[in-house]
N, C-alpha and C positions, 0 to 999 in steps of 0.2 A: 504493500500500499505506500502510495505518495501521495501528497498536494503538489498539484500543478498549479501555477500560476498563471490566470488567464489575462495577463498584463497586456492588453490590447490597446495600442497608440491611439492618440485621440483623432478624430478626423475621418470621412469615410474615402475610401477606394473604390471604386464600380468601374474597374477595365476590363474587358473582355468577358471570362469566363466566371463561373462563382468561384472557382480554385484560383484565379489570378487574385481572390481578395482573401487568401488565406493568413488567418491570423492578424486580420485587421477588420473593421467595421465595414459594412456594405449597404447597409441600409439605415436609413432614420428618418424620424418624423417629428419637429417641434421639441430637438433635443441639439445641446450644444455641447461645449466641453470648455472649462477650466482648470489649469494646473493638472491637467490628467484626467479628472474627476468629471463624468457624465453629467447631466441635471437638464431639467425642461427648460425652453425658453423661456422670456417672460409671459405671461397671458396677456388678454386683451378685455375692454370694456367699452362696449358701444356708446356712442355719444347721448343716447337717451337716457342712460342710468347712470353716467360717469359725472362726478362732480371733485374729482380729486386735483386738479389742475389748479394752481395758483390763481389762475384768471377765469375758472370755471368753462374752459371754453366747450362750447357747444353744447350748452346744457340743457338742449333739446336735440332729437335724431334732426339731421337735416338730410333730405332726400330729392335729388334732382334726376331721379332716373328716367322720368319721363321724357327728361331734355338730352339723354344718352349717357354714355359712361364714360368717367374722368379719364382725361388724358393730358394730366399736368396739373400739379400744385405747386404753390410757392408760399411761403409762411416769411413775414417781417413784421416790425414793431413801427410804429410812427411816432414822431418827435415826440406826441404827449403820451408814449408809452401804451398806446391801444395794439393790440395783438390782431393780426389778420389773416385768413389764409384763402388764397385766389386759389379758385377751381374752375378748369376749362374743358369744355367737352365739345364734341363736334359740331352743335348746333347753339350752345350758350357760354356765358362767361361769367360767375360769381364770384362774391367776396363774401366772408362769412366772419363777423365780429364777436368779440369776447361775450356779447351777449347771447349768442347761440342763433342769431338772426343771421339769414341767408339772404343777399339783396341780389337780384338780377342786374349787373351792369354790363349786359351783351350790347355793344355798339351798335348804332343804327348804319344801315349797309352791311353788315356783316354777312358773310358766303358761308352757310352752313359746309361743313364738311364731309368727310366720308367716316361711316362705323367700321370701316375694314371688311375684309371680306367677301365683298360684293363680287360678282362677276360680271364684269363690262365687257365680257368675250363674245362671240355671235355663240346666240342663242342663251344668253345669261339673263334674257329681259323677256318681259310679256312682248308680243306683237304689237307694234304701235306706240311702244311707252319711248322711244326716243326720236331725234330729228332722221326723217326719211334720208336716204344717200349719204350719211355717216358711216364711213367703215369702222368695223370693228375687230380688235386681235381674233383670231380664229384659235387661239389655244386655250379657252376660258381663263384668262387673265384676272386674278381678283385685285381688287384695289386695296391701299395701305390705308391703317386707321391714319385719320387726322388725330395730329398733337398740338399742342400749346406750348411754346416757350415763354416762360413767367419770370420777370426779375423786379427788382425795385430799383428806380430811379429816385435815390435820395428816400423821403417815404411815400412817393406815388409808387402804384402798380403798374409796370409796363408789360406788353406782351405779342405776341405775333402768332395765329394759327397758321400751319403750313398751307392748310386748303383754302385759306382766303387772303394770307400774305402781306396784309397791312400791318402797319404799329399802331398799337393803341395804346393809350393813358389813362390810367382813374385817379382822379386825384381828390380821394377820401371822402366826396359828398356821396350820400347813398342816394341823394335825391335825383343824382344824375348819373347817368350812363358813361361807360370808358368812351373815349374820341378819339380818332385818329390825330396822328401827330401830326402838325402842320409842317409840310414839305418834306417829310419821311418818304424816302422811297417806299414803292410799292412793289407786289408780286415777289415777296422774299420769303425764302426758306423757314428761317428762324432767326431770334436775336440773340444778344447777349450783352448785359453791362459790364463795363469794363472796371477795375477796381480804380482807375484814373476819372470814371465818370464820363465816358464816351458810352453810347449806344453803336454795337455794330450790328448791322443789318446784314446776316450772311444767307448767301444764293441770291444777293441783291437784285434788283430787277430784272427777274428771269434768268439771269448769270450764273449757272451753277456754282461757280468759281469765284466769283465776286463777293467782296467785301467793302462794304460802305460804311462809313461813321460819320456821327454827327460832331460839330464844334463841341469842345471841351464847356460842360456845364450848360450847353444851349443845344436840347433835343430837337431845336426849329430850325437851325442850319445847318445844310446836309452838301452847302455847294463851296467846293474848295476855293480859298482865297488867300492873298497876303496876308489879311488881318484875322485868319481864324486858322483854327486845327482841323478842320474838317477833312476829308480825302475818301480815297478807295483804295483798292488795290484787286486784280486777278490772282489768284493764288498759281503756282506752277505745278499743278496735280493734273493726274485723270480723271481723278474722281470727283463727285458732287460734294460740295461744302453741305454737312447735316445739322451739326449742333456746335454749340460753345460753350466754354463755362471757366471762369475764375480760379486759377491754382498758384499760389504762391506770390502774388504781385503780376503775375503776367496771365495771358488771356489762352485756354487750349482751343485749338479747332479740331472738330472730327471732319474728316471726310470719309467716302466709303472705301478708300484703300489707305491712308496715311493721316498723319496728325502732324500740326503746324502749332508753333505758338508764335503770340504777339507780344512784342516787349514795348513798352511806351520810352522813346527818346527825345520826343519833344520835338519842336518845328526845325528845320521845315520837314522832315520824313514823317514825324508825329510818331508812327510805329513801325518795327522793324518785323518780318516774319518769317521764323525759320521751322524749316522740316524737322521734326522730332522722332519721327518713326516712319515705316514703309510697312506696306502688308498687315496693318492694324485698323484697318477701316471699322469704323462702328455701323453696326449694323440694325440699330434701330435709334430713333431719335432721343427716346427718352431712357435709352440703355446705358446711362452713366451716372457716376457719382462722385463728387468732389470732398476730399477730406483734408485735414492739414498737410498731411503729407505729399498730396497729390491726388491724382484722379484714377478711377479705374471704368472700364466699360467691356461691354459684349462685342464681338464680333462675330462673323458668321460662323466661325467654328473653333472659337478660343476666347479667352478674356485677356483684356490689357492693362497696363497700369504705367503711368506717367509720375516720376518720383523726383521733377523738378529738372531733370536732367534730359533723360530719351525715355520713350515709349517701348517697353518691353513685354512679350508674353508671359502672363502667369502661368507658371505651371499646374495644371489642373487635374486632379485624380479622379474626376467624375465627368472628365469632357466626354467619353466616349456614352457616357449616360445622360448627357442633358442633350447632347448635341445629334444624337441619334432618336431623340423622344420629342424634341420640341417640332412643334407644328409651324413650317416654315412659312407655310401661306400666311401665317398670321404672327408675323417675325415683328411687324411694326408695333404690337401692343408691348412686347417686352418692356418693363422699366426697372430701374435699377435705384436703391434709397441707401444710404449710410445708417446704419444703427453706432453710432461712437462710442456711445458710452459700453458697449460689448465688444469695441473692435470688429467690424464685421459690415461687408457690404453683401446687399441682397438683391438678388434678382429674382422678378416673378416672370412668369414665362407660360404658354398655352402648350399644355401636351399634345401628343398627338392624337389627334380628334377633336382635341378641344378647342373653341373658338373664341375662349377669352381667358386669362392667365387663371390656371389652378395648382401649378406649382412652382417650387422655389428652388433656387442653389444658393447659397451666400459661402463667402470666403472671409474666413478670420485672419484679419492682415496682421495681427499682432501674433499668434501664435502658429500661423501659416498653413492652415489646413481647410479643410472643406466642409458643408454638411447641405443634405439634402431633405426635401419634403414637400407635404402637399397643404397648399393655403393659395386662397384666391385673393389676391391685391389688385388694384387695376391703376393705383397712384397714391403718392404720400411723400411726405416731408419727416426730417429725423427730427429729433427733441432739439430744444434749444430756444426756439420763440415759445413753443410749449412745453410742459413738464416732462410729458411723454412723446415717443411718435406718434405722429398721425397719419393711420393708413386707410384706403377707403376701397371697398370692394365693388365689383361688377355692377351692383344696384345702386351704387355710390352713400351705402351705408357707410358710415365712419365709425372708426374705433380708435381708443388710445391702447397702444400697445407696449409690452415691457411694462403692463401696470397688472399686479394680483398675478395669478397662478392660474387661472381658468383659460382653458383652450377651445371653447366652444362646445364642450362635452367630448373632445377628442383625446384618448388617451397618447400622451408621448410616447415613443417607442424607439428602440435602436435593438440593430441585428448584425451580428459577426459574420465574416466569412468561414470557412471551412479550419477546423483547428485540429489538429495531430498529435499523436504521441510520438516522438522521434521523427522518422518519415511516412508515416504512416502504411508502414508493413505490417505492424499485428494490431489487432483491434485493442480498443480502449473499453476496459471495464471500470464504469462510473458509480459509485454507492452513495456520496454527498458530496455536498457543497457548502462551501463556507462563506458566507455571503459578507460582502463589503458595502454594506449600504449606511447612510447615516441615520435614517430612521426606519427602524423596522416596520414592516406590512405596507410600504408605499409603493413598493415594486413587485413583480413576480417574474421569473423565470420560466424560458420554455427552452428545451433541447432538442435540435434534431440531427437524426445521426443518417449516416449513410455506410455502406462498405465500400464503395467506389463513384468515383465522381458522379458518373451516370446512373448510378443506381437508384431505386426508388428513396424516398425518403421517410423516415418514420419520426413521429412529432412525440415528445414526451412532457407531460407537464399542460397547462401552467402549475408551478409551485409557489406557495406563499414562503416565505423566507423564515426561518429559525436558524438558530447557532448552534449547532450545523443543520443543513436540511438533508434530510433524507430522500435518496434518488435512487431508483435502479434503469443503468441504459448502458448500452454496449454497439460500439461501432467503430469504424476507421477514421471517421471523420466525425466532428458533430461542431453543430453551428448554434450559439446561443442569443437567445431574444429576449429582453428586456423590456418588459411594459410597466410605466409609470404611470400611475393614479393621477388623474386628472385632478387639479386644482390642491395639487399635493406639491412643495418645494421640495424633492427628493434629490439624493447624491448618490452616484453609484461609482465605486472605485475598481480594485481588482479581484474579481470574484477567483476563489480555488476549487477546485477540485480533488476530491479524495479519489483517486482512480490507481488501478492496475493493468498492467501488460496480460493479454490473454494470447490465444494462438494467431494464425495468420488468417483463419477464415470462422 
């Protein structure tokens, strides 16, 4: 008899076959690691019942589901210390104040965008639904979801929806809608406000490689002159500009194939642009997140980061799983959000067959590992302006995340890949488990055994843990599943098996 430590490193590895995850965690849901121990991610409360924020944000549930799904959020505070959340949908623009009141500030003349997933190809519409004689693609082409780029210009909200292309500003008066910025270029892809208080119009005036910016501190002056700092540039790229974000005193620009940084130099050139990465294109307009150390984003087949020097691909232990599962026809709906309190970047994406985001993948940039799981969120912002992260689902129902331990009635879990004695030549006979959990009876264990990698699997348990826990099973390889109780803040460390070796069959 011997005690075998199941000392499984933190993070999920999901490459290739089940056997390729030997001795590692292969599957999780709503679980993270800290200093080697597994625990549930923070719970969530919907806005209808939560009042834990210092400003009691969203005292009542806000629903704009009838105006389509959120495709962009931004939070900020005014000079009077009022917190706001801006929410953009394909049809509308809203702001929500600390009172919980949602105000429709959709600009006059705003052109509604696409919900995504609409077949604009031949045969995709009813007869007579579009203009006679207009040629349609023959391959069943699907439209991308329209998204908003939102930012604050001082204390005012500014934004641009890619389906509309105009730049709007809202000046905090809930009696007035947002209004088109005077003299600003139209037919833009997105915007970003630089640290120096310029607005960059990206993909400006229908030119997918053009960046045009206003004069410093004056968003109504867009024509370059000797007396101002307005200007424009066409990036030397083969791709199309998608989005931009502030990072460490400079502005990072994403295209479909590469990335650039804009560095302020003052007159006469105003901004210098440098390519910082190739083969690192952004695959979704909202698929990036920025934190103090740089920016992270999703490409068509990998994840990337900019650390202030260069854009590099992040080694991803779950890339095969994520990119083999994602619904590429709905890739435009992927969005990223930072969770800086826990050192994570989360990406929500639609799985194969899903039309809205229903799964997530997250990178722990402090401990350098990955987690995966099932959760549907369409847009959101990190904590900072508000006490907790604010994330919205596909019905525009909002939640405070990392608040409490309740996960909508779902029990968090994690499951390992195969575990062997030696090389797996002999069978393992397990008689007991010595658990390592912080609080008794908050998790159960299930073991799944096989004699060969492709043999049928036998499940044993679930076992409610005692110290030790009596079990009886035999196999050459065993997988362990830990199921945690919802609404409990459990922690699990290194389990040990009381086992002996048997014969070779």
